[in-house]
N, C-alpha and C positions, 0 to 999 in steps of 0.2 A: 866797715869791717865785713869780711866775707863770712857767710854762714857756714858753719862747720858741717861736715858730713854727718856727724852724730845728731846734730840738731835737725838736719833735713830728714834723716831716717826716722826720728821720733815723730816729725810732722806727718810723714807718709803713713806711719803705723796708726797714728791717731785718726787720720783721715779715713782709713779703712776700718777702724774699730767701730763697728755698729753696736747698737743697743739691742740686746735680745730680751724679749718679753715673753713670759710663759703664756700659754693659753689659759683661759678661765678655768679649765679643768684642774690645772696645777697650781693656780694662785689663790684659790679661795680656801677658806677654813671656817669651821663652825665650832663654837664653844657652847655647851648646854649645861645649865645648872638645874638640877631636879631634886636636890635633897638626898634623902636616904632611900636606897633601893631595897626592896624586899624580894624574897624567893630567889636569892642570888645563886647562880651556877657559874663556877669557874671552869674554863675549858683549857687545859694544858698550861695554865698560869699566864697565857698570852691574851686571853679574851675573857670578859666577864659579861654575864647576862643578868638582868634584873628588872623588876617592875616598880615604877614609881607610884605616887599616891593617885595619879590621874589615869592609872591603868594603861600606861605606855610601857612596852617592853623594849629595853635598850640593849644594844650590843656595844661594849666598850673595849678599846684596845688596852695595851699595857700601861698607857699614860692616862687612862680614864677619858680619852677622847671618843666621842660617839661615832660609830661607823654607820649605824642605821637604827631606826626604831620602828616598832609595829604598834599601831593603835588597836589594842585588843577589843575595844568597843565596836569596831567595824565588823568583827567576826563573832560578836557576843562572847568573847573570851573572858574567862575568869582566872585561869591558870595556864601554865605552859610546861613543856618538858622537851629536852633535847633528845632526838631520836635519830641516831646516825647523822646523815647530812641534812636533816630536816629539823625544824622547830614545830612541834605540835601544840596547838592551843585548844583548850577545852571549854565548852559552854555548858550551861545548866540544862539545855534541851538536847543533850546527847549528840552534839555536833563537834567534830574534830576538824580543825583547819591546819593545813600544812604549808610551811614557808621554808624557803631555802636558807640553811644556816649561814652560808657564806655571804648572801646579799640581802636577805630579808624579803625577797620577792614571794608573793603569794602564789601557790601552786594549785591547790585543790582543797575541797571540803567534802567530808563524807558524813552522812547521818547514820547513827547507830540505832539498832532496834532495842537496845537495853543499856542501862548505865555502864560506864566504863569501869573496868577492874584493873587492867594493866596494859601497858603498851611497850613494845620491844622492837628492836631493829634486827633484821637478818639479811642474808644475801639476796633474797627475792623481794625485799621491801619491808614495810612496817606491819608487824603483827599486832592485832588489837584483841585483847581478851575482855569479854563482857562479863557482867555479874551472873549471867545465866550459863557461864562456862562455855559459851560459843566463841569461836575464833574467826576473825575476819582479817584478810590480807589486803593491804593497799600497796600496789606495785609502782606507784608514781603516776599512774594514769587512771586506774579504775580500782574498785574494791570487789573482793570475792569472799563469799562465805565458804569456810574450809571445813567446819564441823565442830564438834564439842570435845572437851577434854574433861578429865575427872577432877583435877585440882583447881584451886583458886589462884595459882601462880604458874607462870610458864617461863622457860628459858630456852633460848634458841641456840642450837649446836649444828656443827657441820662435820660430816665424815666423808672423806673423798669429795665428791661433787654433790652429795645428797644433803638435804636440810632436814633436821630432826627437831622436834619439840619435846621437851621433858616437862611433865607435870606430875607432881608427887613422885611416884615410882614408875609411872607409865611412860612409854616411849612411843612417839608418833612420828611417822615419816610423811613428808610432803610429797605426794604423788599427783602431778598435774595441779588441779585446783581443789584437792581434798586431802584430808588427813587420814592416814591409815595406821591403826595401832599395830605395833609389831612386837614379836617376842625378842628377847635380848639375845641376838645371835652373835654379838661381839661384846667385849667389856665396855662399860660406860666410860672408862677412863680414856678410850680412844676417841671419844667425841671432843671436838674442838669448840669451846664456847665462844660466842660473839659478845665481846665485852665493850663497855663504854668507859671513856676516860674522864667523865665529868664528875664533880662532887659539889655539894651544896654547903653554903655558908648561911649565917643568920641574916646579916644585912651588910650593906656596903654604902658608906656615906661618901658622896662626891662633892656636894656644895649646895647650900640652901638657896632656893629661888627667892628673889626679893625685887620689888619694884625700884626703879631709879630713873636716872637720866644720863645721856651720853653725849659726847661731843668729839668731833674729829679735829685734830690739830696737826700741823706739820711737825715732823720729827726734828728736834733740835740738832744743830751741827755737832758732830762728834768731837771729842777732845783732840783727836789726832788732826782733824781738819782745822780746828782753831789754832793749834800749835804750828801747823804748816803755814797758815796765813801770817802768823807772827814771825815765823822764820823768813818768809818772803819779804815782809816789811823790814826786817833787820838787814837783809841783803841790799834792799834799795837804799838804805841809809849808810851803807859801808862807804868809806872814803876812797878806797882803791878801786879803780875801774877793772884792773886785771883780776882782783879777787872776786869781784862780782861775776866776771866772765867765767871763771873756773867753777864757781858755785852753781852757775846756771847749767854748765856742762854736767856737773854732778847730778843735778835734779833731772836732767834729760836722760842720763844713763839709768837712774832709778826708775823713771817712767817707762823706759824701754824694757827693763827687766821685769817690771810688773805686767807689762803688756804681753811679753813672751810667756810668763807663767799663767796669765789668764787664758792664752790660747790652749795650753795643755789642759787646764781645768775645764774649759768649755767643751772639750771633746767628751768628757764624762757627764757633764751636766748641761747639755745643750738647751738653749731657751731660757736660761736664768738671767734675769735682769741684774747686772753686776753693779749698776750705779743707782740703786734705790735711794740712797741718801742724797745723792746729787740732784736727782729729779723729783724727790719728795713722793715717789710712789709708795715708799714705806712710811706711812703716817702713823700717828698714835690714836688709838681708840681709847678714850678716857671715859670711864663709867663710874657713877656715884651710886652706891648702895644705900638706900634710904634707911633700911632697918638697922644695918650695922655701922652706918656712918663711915663707910670705907670708900676710898677713891683708888681705882685700879687703872693701870695703863697696859695696853697690849699692842704689839706690833701688828699692823694690818697686813703685812706680807705673809706671816705664818701663824699668827695668834699667840705667840710666845708672851708670857707674862713678864713685863719689864719691872714694875714696882707696884707696891701696895702701901697706902698710907691711911691711917685712922685719923680722921679730922675732928677737931674740937668744935664742931658746929652745934648750934642750938636752934631747935625748931625745924620744921619741914624745909626741904630744898625748894628754892624759888627759881634759880637759874644756874646754869653751868656755861661759862663763857671762856673762850680762848682769847688771850691777850698777849700777842707776841710769842715768846717762849714760855709763858706762864699760863696758869689756869686759875680762873676766879670761880670759887664756889660761894654762891650767895644763898644764905638761909634766912629764916624769918627775923633773926635778931643779930645779923652781922654777916661778915664775909671772911673767907680764908683765901690767901694768895699762895699758890703752890707752884713750885718749879717743875716743869714738865720733863726735865732731864732725869731727875732722880726721885721726884715725889716729895722732896723736903718742903716743909711749910716755911714760906718766906716771911709772911706777916699775917696777923689777924686783927680784926676790929669788930667790936660789938656796939650795938645801938640799944638805947634804952626802950625805944618804942618799936613795935612790929613794922617791918618793911611791907608796904602795900603793893609797890610796883617797882620793877627793875628796868632801867632804860640803858641801852648801849649808845654811847655818845661818840661822835667823830672828833678826832684830834686834828690839829693843824698840820702835823707831819704826815698824817694819813696811814701810818704804819701800825700804831697801837690803838687799842680801843679803851676809852675811859668808861666808867660806870657811874650812873646816877640813880639814886633810889628816892622814891616818894614815901615820905613818912607822914604821920598824922600832923606833925608840927611844921612840915614844910618839905623842901627838896634839899638833898645833900649829894655832893659829888665825892665819890670815894677816892679818886686819884686826881691829884692836882696837875693834870696835864694842861698844855696850852690848847684849849678847845677852839673849835670853829666859833666865830663871833656870835652867830645866831643859828639855832637849829630848830627843826620842827619835829615834834615827837607825837606818837600815837599811843593811846591807851585803850585796851579792849575791856569793855564793861559788860555786865550781864544784859543790859537793855540797849546797848549801842556802842558807838565809838566816840572818844573824846580826843580832840586835837589840842596840842599845846605848842607854844613857842618858848624856847629856852633863851632867856636874855639875862645876862649878868647873874647866872646861877639862880634864876627864879623862873618857875613855871607859870606861864601866862596862858589861860584857856583862850582858844581862838574859835573853835567851832565844835559842834556836837551833832552826831547822827543818832536819832532815836528810832528804834524799831518797835513794831506793834507787839510782838510776843517775845521772841528770844533771838539772840545772836548766836548762830551755830558755829561758824568758822570764819576766820579772817586770813587773808594771804596778802603779802606785800611783794612788790617787784624787787628784783635783785639789785644789789648796789651798783652793778654795771650792766647796762642794757646792750643789746647787740649793736655792732657797728654797721650791719647791713640795714640801711634805712628803707629799703623797698624790695619788691619782687619784680624782676623784669618779665614783661609779658611778650607774647608772640609778635605783637605789632610794634615792638620796641618802646612802648610806653612803660611806665613804672607805677606799680601799685604801692603807694607809700604806707609804711607801717606807722601805727600810733605808738611811739616809743616814749613813754612817760615814766621816768624812774620813780616818781612819787605815786604811781598808780596803786590803789588799794581795792581789793575785791572782798566783798562780804556776803556770806550766805545767811539768810534770815528765814524765819518761819512766821507766817501770817495766815490765820484761819485755815490751818491744815495744809497750806501750800508752801513750797520751797521757792524762795526768791533770791535773786542775785542783784547786787548793787555794786557798780563800779564808780569810784570817786577819786578825787585828788586828795592825797594825804596832807597837803599843805593848807589848802583853802577849804577842803570839805565839799568842793563843788562836785555834784553828781553828774557823771557823764552818761550813764546807762543804767536802766532798771528793767528787770524782766522777771516774770514768774517762770522758773525753770521747770516746775512740774506742779500741776494742780491735782494729780492723782494722790492716793494715799501713800505717803512717803515715810520710811523709817528714818527719822531725823538723826538718830545716833549713827547712821551709816554715811552721812553726808561728809564729803571731803572736797577740798579745793586746793589747787596749786596754780601758780602763774609764773610767766617769764616773758620778758620782752613785750610783745603785743598780743599775747594770747592767754586765755584762762581755761582751765580744765576742771569740770565739776563732776563728781561721781556720787551716786546715791542708789538706794534700793527702792524700787517701786513695788508696793504691795497690792496693786490692783490686780484682781483675778489671781495671779500667781506671782511670788517674789521674782524680781528681775533686776539684775545689776545693770545700771545704765551709766553712760559717760556722755557728757555734753561738752563740746569744745566751742569756745568763742574766740574769733580772730578780729582784732581791732585795726582799722585803717583810717587814714586821714587824707586831707588834700595836700598838694605839693607846697602850699604856702607855709604850713607848719613844718613839713619835713625838710625844706631847703634852708631854714634859718639855722645859723650857727648857735645862737643862744635862744633858749625857750624858757619862758617864765610860766609858772602856774597861774599867774594873773591874766595871761593871754586867753582870749576866747578861742577854744579849740573845737573843731568839728570832728566828731567821731562816728565812723560807720562800722557797724558790727554785723558779722555773719556768723551763723552757728549751725552745727550739725549734731545729731544725737546718735549714739552707738550703744550696742548691747555687748556686754562682756560676759564670757561664759563662767567666770568664777567671781565670788564675792570679794570685794576689795576691802582690805583692812587699813592700808596706808598708801599715800601718794607722795611722790617727790619728782624733781626735775634734775637731769644731769647738768653739770656746770663745768666749764673749762676755764683756763687762765685768761685767755683773750676773747672767748666767745666765738671763735671761728668755726669750731666743729658744730655740726648740726645737733639739735636738742632731741632728747628722748624723754618720755614720761616713764618713771619707774613705779611699778605697781606691785605691792605686796598683798597677796591674797590670803584669805582665811584658811585655804587649803595648804598654805606653807610654801608658795612659789613666789620668788622675786623675778618679775618679768620686765624686760625692757621693751617698750612700745615706741617706735620712732614717731616723731612729730608728724611726718608726712602721712602716716596712717590716720592720725587724728587731725585731719584737715577739713575745715568747714567749707572749703571751696571744691571739694570732690563732686564730680558731675553726677547728678541723679535724674536729669530730665531729658537727656538725649544720649545717643551713642557717642563715645569719645572720638573726636577728630584729631588730625595732626596738630591743629592749632591749640587744642585743649592740652595735648601732651607737652607742648612748648610753653604753656601758660603758667606752670608752677613746677617746683622740684618734685620729681617722681609722682606726677599726677596719675591717679587711678580712678576707676569708676567707684561710685559710692556703694558700699555694702554695709548694711546696718549692723551685722554681727562681726566682731573682731575675732578672727579665728585664732586658735591656740598655735603657737609657733615654738616648738621645743628648742630650737636654736637660740631663742631669745630668753630662755630661762637661765638666770645667772647661778642659782644654787643647784648645780647638776648632781652633786654627790648625795645630798641629804635634804629631805624636805624639812622646812622649819615649822615652828609652831607659833600660832598667834594667840595672844592673851589679852588683847584690847589696849595695851600700852605700847604698841609697836611704833618705832621710829625708823625712818629711812634717812641716813646721813650721807651727804655727798661732799667730797673734798677734792678740788682741782689739784692737779700736779703741775710740775714744770714742763711736762710733755703736753702739748695742746690737744693731742688725740685722746688722752687718758685721764680718767677720774677714778678716785677711790670711792666705793659705795659700801655701806654697812647697813645691816638691819639689826636692831637692838630691842629687846624687851626683857622681861624678868626671867625668861626661859632660855632664849637663844642670843648668841652674839655671832653674827656672820659677816664676813668681809670678803670683797672681791674687787675686781677692776671692771670698768665699763668703757667701751670704745665706740661712741655713737657714730663716728665717721670712719670706723675701722682704723687700722694702725698705719696711717699715711706718713707719720714721722718716725716710725720704728722699723728697723730691719727684722725680718722674720728669722726664726731659728735656722731655717734652711738656706739663708743667704750665703753665697759662696765667698766668704770673707778671705779665705786663703788664696783663692784665685785672683781676687782683686789686689791683694798685697803682692803676689808674684807678678802681676801685670805692671804694677807701679815700679817694682824693683827692676823689671826688664826694661821699662821705659827709661828709668834712671841710668841703667847700664848702657843702653843705646845712646843716650845723650852724652855720657862721658866718653864713650868710644868714638862717636862721630864728631865730637868737639875738636879733637886733634886733627882729623882729616879736613874739617872745614877751615881750621886755622891755616893748615898747609896750603890748601887750595887758594885761599885769599892771598897768601904771601906769593904764590906762584903767579897769580893774576897781576899783582903789582909789579913783579919783575918783568912780565911780558909787556906791560904798559910802558 
């Protein structure tokens, strides 16, 4: 059967229909919970200003979304006031700081010679009245002493182009940089007062901050998509071939109409990803509030609240796990299974004894996750899925690591790693390691990576030193041990992440002066291990480790690693700092093989991806800061969540704590599978249409020529 022209047109349109992805400036959002604001000022009912309990001054929009905040403690501020286009903050030591009201950017600070009495805005700048009745003018760049007035209050007025100050019944004219008292040569009613539109409320409650835990889950398919799949299934089972053909033509016509309408809408909203659901760029950020036992879900594309559910949990939260299209909330005395589509509770189960440990178990189909819990009386599986016959599990304890083998729903201890003092942090390799087994070198040899999916990295403390242990999670075999730092280390700042064949450790050294350090370890092996199709943890594996230490300019609060669906994109380390910045640091920056003993040669540049000379200090790069619009706040419970999407180049990343919820996207290898917003889509479509028209026109000429050639023969 010949393909219809309508079907061909739909194919050409879909071929040219690229996916438009916003820049990070337009796709990120921030949700802040800070309880009740005090000293609230409403400005024209569109914006609200207020101070929270931690002395942060917030500016909120009409939907209570934070536009920016100012840390009053940085300027010794105790209170504030809106003064024209500025926000003035006041301290106890007679210092006034000015910020721009539109952006919150700090402008200037002035020190007063006496306590503040009143502040007012006029055409020339900000007028400051002190308690000794002296007046100072700040014009946006510098401050000037103008003179004294008689009263304890002032009002700024304007007549023609002159500026006047009225205090009590006295009138003062601003002449240059001084006040001149004048007789009333014209009626006071001719003076035009400079007024403010702000008014004050008592308080403004937005939402109480509370500790909790979050997880990213793929957005479930929409009802319309499910119904469309069912409709297509019905078409396939139809008995009549002709009916199926016309139904298919109808679907193509609808697709063509949707495409044409999308072209019209894309002109007004260029750069918008129109297929978020299809490519899972729009995931769900699910957050559990410990204090109120509330489970909430937000769309990661715009932060919109999708649903809120109060759960009948008992005891503190132990784990929050994504299981297919559902979410499992495990508390101390049971679990709740929640539908991620609408937040409805599917089932609950309580246990009589407190749950000691929660394990995620692999199922035979590999799609859904089963849950096992360790109880004082034994081990229990919460979901009766067909599990993998034997699994190896790992339990983190205060004094070490304990390995188990799960056999016939029974936990069998296999090995244990004891530490001298304390186990600080543990990291495990991802479920899927990189497909790139080695690094090609300049001499065409290959540096083989040590890719062990069972690799476990543990940070320990021993006699004041910070130690690193790399071991196999199945056998407990130790591959590598090293003292990361023997200096005085703040152990509560130690963090660790790993992926594929590398491990990154961060900590604060307190020797001499506090210094944030990052140490990277790259693991390599010989070709015998790398060339084998099947590798067992029982095999003897040779591991070669190289390391480099770096200094980071900001203190690190949390670490994570980017992840994509197939692991083709390059990796980046995500760093959330205590200053409130979420920074993407490419892995090639944290490379232990960077040259530090000679000048780079051409062979060195060809020896690794983006090889650069070793520099101990990682410089700040503003283009790698993901939260461009608003600095976040760290509270010690910071989580960095990463969710791969169906686009290999793109991953969803969120930062969550009791104060902030922030989501954006990250492109570690740039957008190689995404068309930019400036892509000439219409030109491509017109080119395809022109080629199709040329084909149809030339087809008849070619047929005529072939017929003539046959007659001549």
